[in-house]
DRENDO-1510 file (C-alpha; in Angstrom, 1 decimal, always signed):
<recs>
REC; n; res; u; v; w
REC; 1; MET; -8.0; +32.6; +42.3 .
REC; 2; GLN; -8.0; +30.6; +39.1 .
REC; 3; LEU; -9.3; +27.0; +39.5 .
REC; 4; GLU; -7.3; +24.0; +38.2 .
REC; 5; LEU; -8.6; +22.9; +34.8 .
REC; 6; THR; -9.8; +19.6; +36.3 .
REC; 7; ASP; -11.9; +21.6; +38.8 .
REC; 8; GLN; -13.3; +23.8; +36.1 .
REC; 9; ILE; -14.4; +20.7; +34.1 .
REC; 10; LEU; -16.0; +19.1; +37.2 .
REC; 11; ASN; -17.9; +22.3; +38.1 .
REC; 12; TYR; -19.1; +22.7; +34.5 .
REC; 13; ILE; -20.5; +19.1; +34.5 .
REC; 14; GLN; -22.0; +19.6; +37.9 .
REC; 15; GLU; -23.9; +22.6; +36.5 .
REC; 16; HIS; -24.8; +21.4; +33.0 .
REC; 17; GLY; -24.6; +17.6; +33.3 .
REC; 18; LYS; -23.0; +17.1; +29.9 .
REC; 19; ALA; -20.4; +18.7; +27.6 .
REC; 20; ASP; -18.2; +18.1; +24.5 .
REC; 21; THR; -14.5; +18.6; +25.1 .
REC; 22; ILE; -14.4; +20.9; +22.0 .
REC; 23; ASP; -17.0; +23.2; +23.6 .
REC; 24; LEU; -15.1; +23.1; +26.9 .
REC; 25; ALA; -11.9; +24.2; +25.0 .
REC; 26; ALA; -13.8; +27.3; +23.7 .
REC; 27; GLN; -15.5; +27.8; +27.1 .
REC; 28; PHE; -12.3; +27.9; +29.0 .
REC; 29; SER; -10.2; +29.4; +26.2 .
REC; 30; GLU; -7.8; +26.5; +26.4 .
REC; 31; ASP; -6.1; +24.2; +23.8 .
REC; 32; HIS; -8.3; +21.1; +23.1 .
REC; 33; GLN; -5.4; +18.8; +23.9 .
REC; 34; LYS; -5.1; +20.3; +27.4 .
REC; 35; ILE; -8.8; +19.6; +28.0 .
REC; 36; ILE; -8.2; +16.0; +26.9 .
REC; 37; GLY; -5.2; +15.8; +29.3 .
REC; 38; ALA; -7.3; +17.1; +32.2 .
REC; 39; LEU; -10.0; +14.6; +31.4 .
REC; 40; LYS; -7.5; +11.7; +31.5 .
REC; 41; SER; -6.3; +13.0; +34.9 .
REC; 42; ILE; -9.9; +12.9; +36.3 .
REC; 43; GLU; -10.5; +9.4; +34.8 .
REC; 44; ALA; -7.4; +8.2; +36.7 .
REC; 45; HIS; -9.3; +8.7; +40.0 .
REC; 46; GLY; -12.0; +6.2; +39.0 .
REC; 47; GLU; -15.5; +6.4; +37.6 .
REC; 48; ILE; -16.0; +10.1; +38.3 .
REC; 49; LEU; -16.9; +10.9; +34.7 .
REC; 50; CYS; -18.1; +8.9; +31.8 .
REC; 51; SER; -16.7; +9.7; +28.3 .
REC; 52; GLU; -17.6; +8.6; +24.8 .
REC; 53; THR; -15.5; +9.4; +21.7 .
REC; 54; THR; -17.1; +11.4; +18.9 .
REC; 55; SER; -15.9; +13.2; +15.9 .
REC; 56; THR; -16.8; +16.5; +14.4 .
REC; 57; LYS; -16.1; +17.9; +10.9 .
REC; 58; VAL; -15.0; +21.5; +10.9 .
REC; 59; TRP; -14.2; +23.9; +8.0 .
REC; 60; GLU; -11.0; +25.8; +8.3 .
REC; 61; VAL; -9.8; +28.7; +6.0 .
REC; 62; THR; -6.5; +27.9; +4.2 .
REC; 63; GLY; -3.6; +30.2; +3.5 .
REC; 64; GLU; -5.0; +31.1; +0.2 .
REC; 65; GLY; -8.4; +31.7; +1.8 .
REC; 66; ASN; -6.8; +34.1; +4.3 .
REC; 67; TYR; -5.3; +35.9; +1.3 .
REC; 68; VAL; -8.9; +36.3; -0.1 .
REC; 69; ILE; -10.1; +37.6; +3.3 .
REC; 70; GLU; -7.5; +40.3; +3.3 .
REC; 71; HIS; -7.4; +41.3; -0.5 .
REC; 72; GLY; -10.8; +40.1; -1.8 .
REC; 73; SER; -11.7; +37.2; -4.1 .
REC; 74; HIS; -9.8; +36.6; -7.3 .
REC; 75; GLU; -12.8; +37.2; -9.5 .
REC; 76; VAL; -13.7; +40.5; -7.8 .
REC; 77; THR; -10.0; +41.6; -8.0 .
REC; 78; VAL; -10.1; +41.0; -11.8 .
REC; 79; PHE; -13.4; +42.8; -12.1 .
REC; 80; ASN; -12.1; +45.9; -10.3 .
REC; 81; ALA; -9.0; +45.9; -12.4 .
REC; 82; ILE; -11.0; +46.5; -15.6 .
REC; 83; PRO; -11.3; +50.2; -16.5 .
REC; 84; ALA; -14.5; +51.7; -18.0 .
REC; 85; ASP; -13.1; +51.6; -21.6 .
REC; 86; GLY; -11.9; +48.0; -21.3 .
REC; 87; ILE; -8.5; +46.4; -21.2 .
REC; 88; SER; -6.7; +43.8; -23.3 .
REC; 89; GLN; -6.6; +40.3; -21.9 .
REC; 90; PRO; -2.8; +40.0; -21.7 .
REC; 91; ASP; -2.6; +43.3; -19.8 .
REC; 92; LEU; -5.4; +42.1; -17.5 .
REC; 93; MET; -3.4; +38.9; -16.6 .
REC; 94; LYS; -0.6; +41.2; -15.3 .
REC; 95; THR; -2.8; +42.9; -12.7 .
REC; 96; SER; -2.7; +40.2; -10.0 .
REC; 97; PRO; -1.0; +36.9; -9.3 .
REC; 98; ASN; -4.3; +35.0; -9.5 .
REC; 99; ALA; -5.7; +36.9; -12.5 .
REC; 100; LYS; -6.1; +33.7; -14.6 .
REC; 101; VAL; -8.4; +32.0; -12.0 .
REC; 102; GLY; -10.2; +35.3; -11.3 .
REC; 103; PHE; -10.8; +35.8; -15.1 .
REC; 104; SER; -12.3; +32.4; -15.4 .
REC; 105; LYS; -14.6; +32.8; -12.4 .
REC; 106; ALA; -15.7; +36.3; -13.5 .
REC; 107; MET; -16.6; +35.0; -16.9 .
REC; 108; SER; -18.7; +32.1; -15.5 .
REC; 109; GLN; -20.5; +34.6; -13.2 .
REC; 110; GLY; -21.4; +36.7; -16.2 .
REC; 111; TRP; -19.6; +39.8; -14.8 .
REC; 112; ILE; -17.3; +40.4; -17.8 .
REC; 113; LEU; -17.2; +39.8; -21.6 .
REC; 114; ILE; -14.7; +39.9; -24.4 .
REC; 115; ASP; -15.5; +42.7; -26.9 .
REC; 116; LYS; -14.1; +41.7; -30.4 .
REC; 117; SER; -15.7; +44.6; -32.3 .
REC; 118; GLY; -12.5; +46.7; -32.4 .
REC; 119; LYS; -9.1; +46.0; -33.9 .
REC; 120; VAL; -7.9; +44.6; -30.6 .
REC; 121; PRO; -10.2; +42.4; -28.4 .
REC; 122; LEU; -10.9; +44.0; -25.1 .
REC; 123; VAL; -12.2; +42.7; -21.8 .
REC; 124; ARG; -15.1; +44.9; -20.6 .
REC; 125; ARG; -17.4; +44.9; -17.6 .
REC; 126; LYS; -20.9; +43.4; -18.2 .
REC; 127; VAL; -22.4; +44.7; -15.0 .
REC; 128; GLU; -21.9; +47.9; -13.0 .
REC; 129; THR; -21.1; +46.5; -9.6 .
REC; 130; VAL; -20.5; +43.1; -8.0 .
REC; 131; GLU; -20.8; +41.8; -4.4 .
REC; 132; ASP; -17.8; +39.8; -3.0 .
REC; 133; LEU; -19.7; +36.8; -1.5 .
REC; 134; VAL; -16.6; +34.6; -1.5 .
REC; 135; GLN; -14.8; +37.0; +0.8 .
REC; 136; GLN; -17.8; +37.4; +3.1 .
REC; 137; HIS; -18.3; +33.6; +3.3 .
REC; 138; LEU; -14.7; +33.1; +4.3 .
REC; 139; VAL; -14.9; +35.8; +6.9 .
REC; 140; ASP; -18.0; +34.1; +8.4 .
REC; 141; ILE; -16.3; +30.7; +8.4 .
REC; 142; ALA; -13.2; +32.0; +10.0 .
REC; 143; ALA; -15.4; +33.6; +12.8 .
REC; 144; GLY; -17.4; +30.3; +13.3 .
REC; 145; LYS; -20.6; +31.7; +11.7 .
REC; 146; ALA; -20.8; +29.3; +8.8 .
REC; 147; VAL; -24.2; +27.7; +9.7 .
REC; 148; SER; -26.1; +29.4; +6.8 .
REC; 149; ILE; -23.6; +28.6; +4.1 .
REC; 150; LEU; -24.7; +25.7; +1.9 .
REC; 151; ASP; -22.5; +22.6; +1.8 .
REC; 152; ASN; -22.2; +22.7; -2.1 .
REC; 153; ILE; -20.7; +26.3; -1.7 .
REC; 154; LYS; -18.2; +25.0; +0.9 .
REC; 155; ASN; -17.2; +22.1; -1.3 .
REC; 156; ASP; -16.6; +24.5; -4.2 .
REC; 157; TYR; -14.4; +26.6; -2.0 .
REC; 158; LYS; -12.6; +23.4; -1.0 .
REC; 159; LYS; -11.9; +22.6; -4.6 .
REC; 160; ARG; -10.5; +26.1; -5.0 .
REC; 161; LYS; -8.3; +25.4; -2.0 .
REC; 162; LEU; -9.8; +28.3; +0.0 .
REC; 163; LEU; -11.2; +25.9; +2.6 .
REC; 164; SER; -10.1; +22.6; +4.1 .
REC; 165; GLU; -12.4; +20.1; +5.8 .
REC; 166; ASN; -10.9; +18.5; +9.0 .
REC; 167; THR; -12.2; +15.9; +11.4 .
REC; 168; ILE; -11.6; +16.6; +15.1 .
REC; 169; LYS; -12.0; +13.7; +17.6 .
REC; 170; SER; -13.4; +14.7; +20.9 .
REC; 171; PHE; -15.2; +13.3; +24.0 .
REC; 172; ILE; -18.8; +13.7; +25.2 .
REC; 173; ILE; -18.5; +13.9; +29.0 .
REC; 174; THR; -21.3; +13.0; +31.5 .
REC; 175; LYS; -21.4; +12.3; +35.3 .
REC; 176; GLY; -20.1; +8.9; +36.4 .
REC; 177; PRO; -21.3; +6.6; +39.2 .
REC; 178; ASP; -18.7; +8.1; +41.6 .
REC; 179; PHE; -19.1; +11.8; +40.5 .
REC; 180; THR; -17.7; +14.4; +42.8 .
REC; 181; THR; -16.3; +17.9; +42.4 .
REC; 182; THR; -13.4; +17.2; +44.7 .
REC; 183; LEU; -10.4; +15.1; +43.7 .
REC; 184; LYS; -8.4; +13.4; +46.3 .
REC; 185; LYS; -4.7; +13.0; +45.6 .
REC; 186; LEU; -3.9; +9.4; +44.4 .
REC; 187; GLU; -1.0; +7.6; +46.1 .
REC; 188; THR; +1.7; +6.3; +43.8 .
REC; 189; ASP; +3.9; +4.4; +46.3 .
REC; 190; LEU; +3.0; +1.8; +49.0 .
REC; 191; THR; +5.4; +2.7; +51.9 .
REC; 192; THR; +6.4; +0.7; +55.0 .
REC; 193; GLU; +4.7; +3.4; +57.2 .
REC; 194; MET; +1.4; +2.7; +55.3 .
REC; 195; LEU; +1.7; -1.0; +56.0 .
REC; 196; ALA; +2.7; -0.6; +59.6 .
REC; 197; SER; -0.1; +1.8; +60.5 .
REC; 198; GLY; -2.8; +0.2; +58.2 .
REC; 199; SER; -3.5; +3.6; +56.6 .
REC; 200; TRP; -3.2; +2.0; +53.2 .
REC; 201; LYS; -6.8; +0.6; +53.6 .
REC; 202; ASP; -8.3; +4.1; +53.5 .
REC; 203; LEU; -6.1; +5.4; +50.7 .
REC; 204; LYS; -6.7; +5.4; +47.0 .
REC; 205; PHE; -3.8; +4.4; +44.7 .
REC; 206; LYS; -3.1; +5.3; +41.2 .
REC; 207; GLU; -3.6; +2.5; +38.7 .
REC; 208; TYR; -0.7; +1.2; +36.8 .
REC; 209; ASN; -0.8; +1.5; +33.1 .
REC; 210; PHE; +0.6; -1.8; +31.9 .
REC; 211; GLU; +0.3; -0.7; +28.2 .
REC; 212; ALA; +2.6; +2.2; +28.6 .
REC; 213; LEU; +5.8; +1.8; +26.6 .
REC; 214; GLY; +8.0; +3.6; +29.1 .
REC; 215; ALA; +11.0; +5.7; +28.5 .
REC; 216; PRO; +13.6; +4.1; +26.1 .
REC; 217; PRO; +16.8; +3.2; +27.9 .
REC; 218; ASN; +19.9; +5.1; +27.0 .
REC; 219; ALA; +22.2; +2.8; +25.1 .
REC; 220; GLY; +24.8; +2.8; +22.3 .
REC; 221; PHE; +24.0; +1.8; +18.8 .
REC; 222; GLN; +26.1; -0.4; +16.5 .
REC; 223; HIS; +27.3; +1.3; +13.3 .
REC; 224; PRO; +26.3; -0.4; +10.0 .
REC; 225; LEU; +30.0; -1.1; +9.3 .
REC; 226; LEU; +30.3; -3.1; +12.5 .
REC; 227; LYS; +27.1; -5.0; +11.7 .
REC; 228; VAL; +28.4; -5.9; +8.2 .
REC; 229; ARG; +31.8; -6.7; +9.7 .
REC; 230; SER; +30.3; -9.1; +12.1 .
REC; 231; GLU; +28.4; -10.8; +9.3 .
REC; 232; VAL; +31.5; -11.1; +7.1 .
REC; 233; THR; +33.3; -12.7; +10.0 .
REC; 234; ASP; +30.5; -15.2; +10.3 .
REC; 235; ILE; +30.7; -15.9; +6.6 .
REC; 236; PHE; +34.4; -16.6; +6.7 .
REC; 237; THR; +34.0; -18.8; +9.7 .
REC; 238; GLN; +31.3; -20.8; +8.0 .
REC; 239; MET; +33.7; -21.3; +5.1 .
REC; 240; GLY; +36.4; -22.7; +7.3 .
REC; 241; PHE; +38.7; -19.7; +7.5 .
REC; 242; VAL; +40.8; -18.8; +10.6 .
REC; 243; GLU; +41.2; -15.1; +11.6 .
REC; 244; MET; +44.7; -13.6; +11.5 .
REC; 245; PRO; +46.0; -11.2; +14.1 .
REC; 246; THR; +46.0; -7.6; +12.6 .
REC; 247; ASN; +46.7; -5.4; +15.6 .
REC; 248; ASN; +49.6; -3.5; +14.0 .
REC; 249; PHE; +48.6; -0.4; +12.1 .
REC; 250; VAL; +52.3; +0.6; +11.8 .
REC; 251; GLU; +54.1; -1.7; +9.4 .
REC; 252; ALA; +57.6; -1.9; +8.0 .
REC; 253; SER; +57.9; -1.3; +4.3 .
REC; 254; PHE; +59.6; -4.7; +4.1 .
REC; 255; TRP; +56.4; -6.6; +5.1 .
REC; 256; ASN; +54.1; -4.2; +3.4 .
REC; 257; PHE; +56.0; -4.0; +0.0 .
REC; 258; ASP; +59.2; -6.0; -0.3 .
REC; 259; ALA; +58.0; -9.3; +1.0 .
REC; 260; LEU; +55.1; -9.0; -1.5 .
REC; 261; PHE; +57.6; -8.7; -4.4 .
REC; 262; GLN; +56.6; -5.0; -4.9 .
REC; 263; PRO; +59.6; -3.2; -6.3 .
REC; 264; GLN; +61.1; -0.3; -4.4 .
REC; 265; MET; +60.6; +2.1; -7.3 .
REC; 266; HIS; +56.8; +1.3; -7.5 .
REC; 267; PRO; +54.5; +4.4; -7.4 .
REC; 268; ALA; +52.6; +3.1; -4.4 .
REC; 269; ARG; +55.7; +3.7; -2.3 .
REC; 270; ASP; +55.7; +7.4; -3.0 .
REC; 271; ALA; +54.7; +9.9; -0.3 .
REC; 272; GLN; +51.6; +10.9; -2.3 .
REC; 273; ASP; +50.2; +7.4; -2.0 .
REC; 274; THR; +51.5; +6.3; +1.4 .
REC; 275; PHE; +51.7; +7.8; +4.9 .
REC; 276; PHE; +55.3; +7.5; +6.2 .
REC; 277; LEU; +56.2; +7.8; +9.9 .
REC; 278; SER; +58.9; +10.1; +11.2 .
REC; 279; ASP; +59.0; +8.6; +14.7 .
REC; 280; PRO; +59.9; +5.8; +14.8 .
REC; 281; GLU; +61.2; +6.3; +11.3 .
REC; 282; LYS; +62.8; +2.8; +10.7 .
REC; 283; SER; +62.4; -0.8; +11.8 .
REC; 284; ASN; +65.2; -3.4; +12.2 .
REC; 285; LYS; +63.4; -6.5; +13.2 .
REC; 286; PHE; +63.5; -8.8; +10.2 .
REC; 287; PRO; +64.4; -12.5; +9.7 .
REC; 288; LEU; +67.8; -11.9; +8.1 .
REC; 289; ASP; +68.0; -15.1; +6.1 .
REC; 290; TYR; +64.5; -14.4; +4.7 .
REC; 291; LEU; +65.5; -10.7; +4.0 .
REC; 292; GLU; +68.4; -11.9; +1.9 .
REC; 293; ARG; +66.2; -14.3; -0.1 .
REC; 294; VAL; +63.7; -11.4; -0.7 .
REC; 295; LYS; +66.6; -9.2; -1.8 .
REC; 296; SER; +67.8; -11.8; -4.3 .
REC; 297; ALA; +64.3; -12.3; -5.7 .
REC; 298; HIS; +64.0; -8.6; -6.4 .
REC; 299; GLU; +67.5; -8.3; -7.9 .
REC; 300; ASN; +67.8; -11.6; -9.7 .
REC; 301; GLY; +64.5; -13.5; -9.6 .
REC; 302; GLY; +64.9; -17.2; -9.6 .
REC; 303; ASN; +62.9; -20.3; -10.6 .
REC; 304; GLY; +62.5; -19.0; -14.2 .
REC; 305; SER; +62.1; -15.3; -13.2 .
REC; 306; ILE; +64.6; -12.6; -13.9 .
REC; 307; GLY; +63.5; -10.3; -11.1 .
REC; 308; TYR; +63.4; -6.6; -11.4 .
REC; 309; ARG; +67.2; -6.1; -12.1 .
REC; 310; TYR; +67.8; -3.2; -9.8 .
REC; 311; LYS; +69.9; -2.6; -6.7 .
REC; 312; TRP; +67.7; -3.4; -3.7 .
REC; 313; LYS; +68.3; -1.2; -0.7 .
REC; 314; ILE; +67.7; -2.1; +2.9 .
REC; 315; GLU; +67.1; +1.5; +3.8 .
REC; 316; GLU; +63.8; +1.5; +1.8 .
REC; 317; ALA; +62.7; -1.7; +3.4 .
REC; 318; GLN; +63.3; -0.3; +6.9 .
REC; 319; LYS; +60.9; +2.7; +6.5 .
REC; 320; ASN; +57.9; +2.6; +8.8 .
REC; 321; ILE; +54.5; +3.4; +7.3 .
REC; 322; LEU; +50.8; +3.2; +8.1 .
REC; 323; ARG; +50.0; +0.0; +6.4 .
REC; 324; THR; +48.4; +0.4; +3.0 .
REC; 325; HIS; +46.8; -3.1; +3.1 .
REC; 326; THR; +46.6; -6.1; +5.4 .
REC; 327; THR; +48.4; -8.3; +2.9 .
REC; 328; GLY; +51.6; -7.7; +4.8 .
REC; 329; VAL; +49.9; -9.6; +7.7 .
REC; 330; SER; +49.2; -12.4; +5.2 .
REC; 331; ALA; +52.9; -12.4; +4.2 .
REC; 332; ARG; +54.0; -12.7; +7.8 .
REC; 333; MET; +51.6; -15.6; +8.4 .
REC; 334; LEU; +52.6; -17.4; +5.3 .
REC; 335; TYR; +56.3; -17.1; +6.3 .
REC; 336; LYS; +55.5; -18.6; +9.7 .
REC; 337; LEU; +53.5; -21.3; +8.0 .
REC; 338; ALA; +56.3; -22.4; +5.7 .
REC; 339; ASN; +58.9; -22.5; +8.5 .
REC; 340; GLN; +56.8; -24.1; +11.2 .
REC; 341; GLU; +57.7; -27.5; +12.7 .
REC; 342; GLY; +56.2; -30.4; +11.0 .
REC; 343; GLY; +56.3; -28.7; +7.5 .
REC; 344; PHE; +53.6; -27.1; +5.5 .
REC; 345; LYS; +49.9; -27.7; +6.1 .
REC; 346; PRO; +47.0; -26.3; +4.0 .
REC; 347; VAL; +45.4; -23.3; +5.6 .
REC; 348; LYS; +42.6; -20.7; +5.1 .
REC; 349; TYR; +43.1; -17.3; +6.7 .
REC; 350; PHE; +41.1; -14.1; +6.8 .
REC; 351; SER; +41.3; -10.7; +8.5 .
REC; 352; ILE; +39.3; -7.5; +8.7 .
REC; 353; ASP; +41.0; -4.4; +9.8 .
REC; 354; LYS; +41.9; -0.8; +9.0 .
REC; 355; VAL; +44.4; +0.3; +6.3 .
REC; 356; PHE; +45.6; +3.8; +5.4 .
REC; 357; ARG; +46.3; +5.4; +2.0 .
REC; 358; ASN; +47.0; +9.0; +1.0 .
REC; 359; GLU; +43.9; +9.2; -1.1 .
REC; 360; THR; +41.9; +12.2; -2.3 .
REC; 361; LEU; +38.5; +12.0; -0.6 .
REC; 362; ASP; +35.4; +11.6; -2.8 .
REC; 363; ALA; +32.2; +9.7; -2.9 .
REC; 364; THR; +33.9; +6.3; -3.0 .
REC; 365; HIS; +37.4; +7.0; -1.6 .
REC; 366; LEU; +38.7; +7.5; +2.0 .
REC; 367; ALA; +42.2; +7.9; +3.5 .
REC; 368; GLU; +41.3; +5.4; +6.2 .
REC; 369; PHE; +39.2; +2.4; +5.5 .
REC; 370; HIS; +38.8; -1.4; +6.2 .
REC; 371; GLN; +40.2; -4.2; +4.1 .
REC; 372; VAL; +38.7; -7.7; +4.1 .
REC; 373; GLU; +41.4; -10.2; +3.4 .
REC; 374; GLY; +41.1; -13.8; +2.5 .
REC; 375; VAL; +44.1; -16.2; +1.9 .
REC; 376; LEU; +44.1; -19.8; +1.0 .
REC; 377; ALA; +47.2; -22.0; +0.6 .
REC; 378; GLY; +46.9; -25.6; -0.7 .
REC; 379; VAL; +48.4; -28.2; -3.0 .
REC; 380; ASP; +47.8; -27.7; -6.7 .
REC; 381; ILE; +45.0; -25.2; -6.3 .
REC; 382; SER; +44.1; -23.1; -9.3 .
REC; 383; LEU; +42.5; -19.8; -10.4 .
REC; 384; GLY; +39.2; -21.7; -10.8 .
REC; 385; GLY; +39.2; -22.4; -7.1 .
REC; 386; LEU; +39.8; -18.7; -6.3 .
REC; 387; LYS; +36.8; -17.7; -8.4 .
REC; 388; GLY; +34.7; -20.3; -6.7 .
REC; 389; ILE; +35.7; -19.1; -3.3 .
REC; 390; ILE; +34.9; -15.5; -4.2 .
REC; 391; ALA; +31.6; -16.5; -5.8 .
REC; 392; GLU; +30.5; -18.4; -2.7 .
REC; 393; PHE; +31.6; -15.5; -0.4 .
REC; 394; PHE; +29.6; -12.9; -2.4 .
REC; 395; ALA; +26.6; -15.2; -2.7 .
REC; 396; LYS; +26.5; -15.4; +1.1 .
REC; 397; MET; +26.7; -11.6; +1.2 .
REC; 398; GLY; +23.8; -11.3; -1.2 .
REC; 399; LEU; +25.8; -9.4; -3.9 .
REC; 400; THR; +24.6; -11.0; -7.1 .
REC; 401; GLU; +25.8; -8.4; -9.6 .
REC; 402; VAL; +29.6; -9.1; -9.5 .
REC; 403; GLN; +32.1; -8.9; -12.3 .
REC; 404; PHE; +35.8; -9.8; -12.7 .
REC; 405; LYS; +38.3; -7.8; -14.7 .
REC; 406; PRO; +41.9; -8.8; -15.5 .
REC; 407; ALA; +44.4; -6.6; -13.6 .
REC; 408; TYR; +48.1; -6.3; -12.7 .
REC; 409; ASN; +49.5; -6.7; -9.2 .
REC; 410; PRO; +53.2; -7.0; -8.4 .
REC; 411; TYR; +52.6; -10.0; -6.1 .
REC; 412; THR; +49.8; -11.9; -8.0 .
REC; 413; GLU; +49.6; -13.5; -11.4 .
REC; 414; PRO; +47.1; -13.9; -12.8 .
REC; 415; SER; +45.2; -11.0; -11.1 .
REC; 416; MET; +41.5; -10.0; -11.1 .
REC; 417; GLU; +39.8; -6.8; -9.9 .
REC; 418; ILE; +36.3; -7.4; -8.5 .
REC; 419; PHE; +33.4; -5.0; -9.3 .
REC; 420; ALA; +29.9; -4.8; -7.9 .
REC; 421; TYR; +27.0; -2.7; -9.3 .
REC; 422; HIS; +25.8; +0.1; -7.1 .
REC; 423; LYS; +22.1; +0.8; -8.0 .
REC; 424; GLY; +22.1; +4.2; -6.1 .
REC; 425; LEU; +25.1; +5.5; -8.1 .
REC; 426; GLY; +24.0; +3.7; -11.2 .
REC; 427; LYS; +27.5; +2.4; -12.0 .
REC; 428; TRP; +29.9; -0.5; -11.3 .
REC; 429; ILE; +32.4; +0.3; -8.4 .
REC; 430; GLU; +35.5; -1.6; -7.6 .
REC; 431; ILE; +35.1; -3.5; -4.3 .
REC; 432; GLY; +38.3; -5.6; -4.3 .
REC; 433; ASN; +41.3; -7.3; -5.9 .
REC; 434; SER; +42.4; -10.9; -6.1 .
REC; 435; GLY; +44.9; -13.3; -7.7 .
REC; 436; MET; +47.4; -16.2; -7.4 .
REC; 437; PHE; +50.5; -15.2; -5.4 .
REC; 438; ARG; +53.6; -15.2; -7.5 .
REC; 439; ARG; +56.5; -17.7; -7.0 .
REC; 440; GLU; +58.8; -14.7; -6.6 .
REC; 441; MET; +56.9; -14.0; -3.4 .
REC; 442; LEU; +56.4; -17.6; -2.2 .
REC; 443; ASP; +59.9; -19.0; -2.9 .
REC; 444; PRO; +61.8; -16.7; -0.4 .
REC; 445; MET; +59.3; -17.9; +2.2 .
REC; 446; ASN; +60.2; -21.6; +1.5 .
REC; 447; ILE; +56.7; -22.4; +0.4 .
REC; 448; PRO; +56.9; -25.8; -1.3 .
REC; 449; GLN; +56.8; -25.8; -5.1 .
REC; 450; ASN; +53.6; -27.9; -5.4 .
REC; 451; VAL; +51.8; -25.4; -3.1 .
REC; 452; ASN; +49.8; -22.5; -4.6 .
REC; 453; VAL; +48.4; -19.6; -2.6 .
REC; 454; TYR; +45.6; -17.3; -3.7 .
REC; 455; GLY; +44.0; -14.4; -1.9 .
REC; 456; TYR; +41.6; -11.5; -2.3 .
REC; 457; GLY; +41.4; -8.2; -0.6 .
REC; 458; LEU; +38.0; -6.4; -0.4 .
REC; 459; SER; +36.7; -3.1; +0.8 .
REC; 460; LEU; +34.3; -3.3; +3.8 .
REC; 461; GLU; +32.8; +0.2; +3.2 .
REC; 462; ARG; +31.8; -0.2; -0.4 .
REC; 463; PRO; +29.7; -3.4; +0.0 .
REC; 464; THR; +28.1; -1.7; +3.0 .
REC; 465; MET; +27.3; +1.3; +0.8 .
REC; 466; ILE; +25.6; -1.1; -1.7 .
REC; 467; LYS; +23.7; -3.0; +1.0 .
REC; 468; TYR; +22.4; +0.1; +2.8 .
REC; 469; GLY; +21.9; +2.3; -0.4 .
REC; 470; ILE; +24.5; +4.9; +0.7 .
REC; 471; LYS; +25.7; +7.0; -2.3 .
REC; 472; ASN; +28.6; +8.9; -0.6 .
REC; 473; ILE; +31.1; +7.0; +1.5 .
REC; 474; ARG; +31.6; +10.1; +3.6 .
REC; 475; GLU; +28.1; +9.6; +4.9 .
REC; 476; LEU; +29.2; +6.3; +6.3 .
REC; 477; ILE; +32.4; +7.4; +8.1 .
REC; 478; GLY; +33.5; +10.8; +9.4 .
REC; 479; PRO; +31.8; +14.0; +10.5 .
REC; 480; LYS; +29.0; +13.8; +7.9 .
REC; 481; VAL; +27.6; +10.6; +9.4 .
REC; 482; ASP; +23.9; +10.9; +10.3 .
REC; 483; LEU; +23.5; +9.6; +13.9 .
REC; 484; LYS; +19.8; +8.9; +13.2 .
REC; 485; MET; +20.9; +6.5; +10.4 .
REC; 486; VAL; +23.2; +4.7; +12.8 .
REC; 487; GLN; +20.3; +4.4; +15.4 .
REC; 488; GLU; +17.6; +3.2; +12.9 .
REC; 489; SER; +19.7; +1.1; +10.5 .
REC; 490; ALA; +18.6; -2.5; +10.2 .
REC; 491; LEU; +20.2; -5.1; +12.4 .
REC; 492; CYS; +21.7; -6.8; +9.4 .
REC; 493; ARG; +21.3; -6.2; +5.7 .
REC; 494; LEU; +23.2; -9.2; +4.3 .
REC; 495; ASP; +20.7; -11.4; +2.5 .
REC; 496; LYS; +20.5; -15.0; +3.7 .
</recs>
């Protein structure tokens, strides 16, 4: 019956007194790591064995060395390829994949020469026969018989990548103070029966390893987007903003478009840009007096504006959609603000939530993404204040390479697109839009004339891409997400 590996080691030490774990691996035809594991099991029983670490340098044949063992050295292969009447050097180079190295080595050994006496230089043999010592040496090393081979020869083979020199750590084992060839099972649990009977006094318990890391607990991991979202919320809160309720993915076109002074013939309201709902297809819950003022603003303008001069249709405003931005939430909040008891009071609002657009998916576009919205309403505030707020926000995010570009929006004037530089993509990418809300949008809400409102809408995904060095947005959301990236991503990448 085959003895346990621990018993084999103890019996070997009983007979020989001392052993190297590498020698034991060869003796028992076992993997060296299994020998180490068995040694650790014995050591858990006390001072049965003493062990000291040591290291041994061993030479191992590489993949190219094994090729030489099978086919012969490169220099001998080249020598054997030369016929009695010689061969041109270009033709000789075609005889084997390693002919260039073999030619150089054969020349240095003095086995071959280049004869230039004829019209065409020929490579000829200089000696009749050669002995393939390289192949023989490698065969001996592979068989563990490399004692007689000089170190300078081994180092030369190492430079030629035929050998590799590796260091193996092992243990020298000797008998300990409590040496025995019989191992008693160690107890792992102290039971009530042991305590009641007193048998625990005669038992030996396995020591606890207080340095063991233990098994990692199963737990969820927070996605980088959620980490950045949490930090953005903290930034807005530090800047005095109050979060708006955004728990309505389905929005009426009235709040998403019409209340923002976006005309009903605008391209964004086409099916190729917006997801329309079929059930429920329409909404009817609008403040009717406000709806009439919005209609008048679209058709006739007011307060110096001439409006869009088209026939506004309630049917278009009633259509339900998956919201294309969270600015519709801002419009609803501003309407409530203007019509609250006690009159207008300056406010700072923000929101972070999902929006939906019928986009073609690419490295920087998704059909479903997050919008970060900031809205500030106050007396006589200006575009300079808007740029200051945006600059402060991005400074807290750690995005220093930010640019503004003039733009057009139906509901803001002046308007600015916001760009940030993505080092991974090597280009500037748009991360948001901003501007001063137009009077044509504010007047129907009954916002006082001396009150200005400005806001900005940002992407959450694109700044996250920049902060985490992600080049393709589809690696951040969707089926291409690397779960290992989610598990190992930093707790927070916003620079403080």
